[in-house]
N, C-alpha and C positions, 0 to 999 in steps of 0.2 A: 809723654802724651801732649803736654803743653807746648813743647818745642815743635812737635810735629804739626800741631794745629796752627802755630804761629808761622810755620814755614821758614824758620830761621836758617840762614846759610852762613852764619858767622863761624870763623875758625874755632873760637872759644865762646860759645853762646851762654855758658853759665859761669859767671865770675868765680874765681877760686877753685875751679875744677879743670882737670885735664880732659879735653874732649877727644874720644876715640871713636872714629866714625865708621868702623868696619868690624865685622865678626872676627876677622883675622887677628885683630889685636888680642883676642882672648884665646881662641882655639890653637893659634899658631905659635903661641909661646911655648918654649921648651919645658919639659918636666921629667921627672924620674918615676915612672910607673913600673910596678912589678906584679906579675900574675903568678899565682901559686895553684898547683893541682891539689885538690882535696881527695881524700880517700873515697868519699861517697857524698850523696846529696845532703845527708844530715850534717856532716862535717862542714860542707860548703856553706850551709846556712848558719852554722855556729860561728865560723870564721868571719862571715860577712858582718854579723852583729858586733863581734869584738873589734874588728878593724874599723867599724864606723866610729867607735869611741876613740880609738887611737889616731885616726886620720888627722884631726885638727892639731894634735901634738906634733906629728911629723911635719906638717906644713909649717908650723911656727919655728920648729927647730932647724929647718932647712931653708928658711926665707932667703931669697936671693934676687928679688925683683924690686929694687927701690926706685928705679927710673922708668918712666913711661913717656914715649914720644919726645925723648930728649930732655925731660923735665924731672926734677926730684918730686916724688909722690909722697903723700902722707901714709901710704900703705907700703908694706915690705914684700908682698908676694904677688904672683899673677892672679890669684884666685878671685879677688873682688872684681877685677876687670873681666875675667872669664865669665863670672856670674852675670854681669851686666850686659856684656855684648851678646850673650846667647839667651837672654830673657825675652822670649817671643810671645809672652802672654798678651792678649789684647785687654783692653780696659775692663771688659765684662768678665774676664777670667781671673782677674787679680784677687777678688774676694774668695773664690772657691779653690783655685789652684795655688797652693801655699807658697811654693818656691819657684825660682827660675829652673829651667831644665838643667842648668849647671848649678849644683848646690849639694849640701849634705843629703844623704838618703833620707827619705821621709818616713820609712818604716823599718823596724826590726823584723826579721823573718825567721828567727831560730825555732827549731822544733820544740824546745822547752816552752816557749811562749805560745806556740800553736796549740799545745795541750793544756795550757793553764790560762783560761780567759781573764782572770783577775790580774795576773802578772802581765799579760799582754796589754790589757787596758792601761795599766800603770806605766808600762814602757812606751807604748805607742799612744802618747797623750795628746797628739795633734791629729785632728780629723783630716783625711786626705780624700781628694776627689778620685773616683774610679770610673772606668768604662763599664756600665751595667751589663750589656750583652756579653762582653768578654769575661766578666766575673762569673756570670751564670754558666757560660760554656765551660769554664775551667772547673767549677764546682760539679757540674754534671759529669765531667770527665774524671772525677775522683781526686782532684787536687784540693788540699786542705784550704780552709778559709783564709788563713794568713798569707800563704804563698799566692793564692788567687788574687788577694787584694794587692799584693806587690806588683804582679804582672798587669792587672787591670789598671793600676795607677800609672804605670809606664805608658799605657795605651791612651791615656787622656791627652797626651801631647799630639799635636799635628805632625805628620811626617814631613821632614824637611827636605829630603832628597830621595831620588831613585835613579839607579843607573840604567842607561838606555838599553843595555843588553840583558837587563834583569826585570824588564817590565812584565813580560808574560812568562811566568814560571809556575810550576805546580807546587803550591804551598803544602800539599800533602807529602811531597818528597824533598823540597828544598826549604831552607830557613832564611833565605836572603832578606825577605821583607821584614821578618822579625828582627834579624840582626841590624838592619838599618834603623828600625825604631829603637831597639835596645841601645845601639851604638850612638844615638843622638840624645840620649838621656845621660848627661855627664855627672854622675854622682861622685862623691868622695871615695866610694867603694863600688865595685861592680860585681854582682853575682852573675856568673856566666855558665849557662847550661851547655851541655855537650853540643857541638855542631851536628846538623843532620847528616847521617851517613858516615860520620867520622869516628875515629877511635880515641879521641881525646875525651877525658872525663869532665866532671864538674870542677870549675875553677873559680877563684876569687881574685880580683884585681885591686891592689892598693894604689890609689891614684893621686894622692895629694902632694908628695914631696917635690920640691923644686930641684931643677937640675943644677949641678955644681960645676966649677971650672975644670976640675981634673977628673980623670977616670977613676983614680983612687977614691976620691970623695964619693963619687956616684956608686961605686962598688960597695963602699962602706955603708951607705944608706940601705941598699938592698940587703946587705948582710945583716944589718940590725933588724930589719923587718923579718928576715928569715929566722933569726934567733927568737924574736918575739913569737913568731908562728910556732916554733918548736916548743916554747914554754907553754903556750896556750894549749897545744895538743897534749902535752904531758901532764900539766897541772889542772887543765879544764877550768881556768879562771872564768868568772862571769863578771864582765866589766860593764854590763848594760846599765845605762842611766836613762831617765826619761828622754825621749827623742827631742823634746823641746829644749832641753839643756844641751844636747848634742848640736842643735841648731845654733844656740848661743855661742858655743865653743867654735863652731865653724865661722861665725861672723867675726869673733875676736881674733881667730888665728891668722887672719890675713892683714891685721892692722900692725902699725909700727911698734916694734919692741914687744910683740906678743909673747915670745918665749920667756922673756925676763919679767914682764909686767902684766901681761894680759891673762895668761892661762894659769 
């Protein structure tokens, strides 16, 4: 905000920092994301919570972005850059909107927490802003309070884009406007409802790993996540920690040597 007010046009306006002057420096960096089909809504919510805890670990273990704009960075992954280049909060929003729209998820949404208010309060220990009318609409439609908060929190963000051929669509039949809002909230994990009119079920996307140099390494990353998913399904682990600690892990996971020294 200070740089904007000063009107600085310097190539490197902040000494000791690498200045990245476009959102493309964040969103256009390569990564290795994997989407998994859940058996039903309940399992999708469960996997979203477990993946949220694991996401910082996989980011640190796959770190592969030590250079930015041709310079050696103090970070090892793309994630800190991605978070900063897509942080579109205005000054007035910083106090109420906890994170950049690119960040660790702000809420756990599992059905166990939805049915246990005390456990939910302990896990979701950071207050999040929500869109009030959207929350009330969801509750009136029969959606439980926790999942309603998740969706209403996504809708706090301003829409970033709309495609010209999708301006005037029937929101009762098409989900394009929702997908654009959902798709521009870049969490470490994405809970993905079935598309309107489609045959695809509930899905969960694991989003943190860095892309590697070879196909073998990239396939190995996806295979490891798939094995973890299988264990979670079979053993029903509960990895949930307070979301504030998940935020701390997210911050640490992008720093230098996070896999060996940070986490």
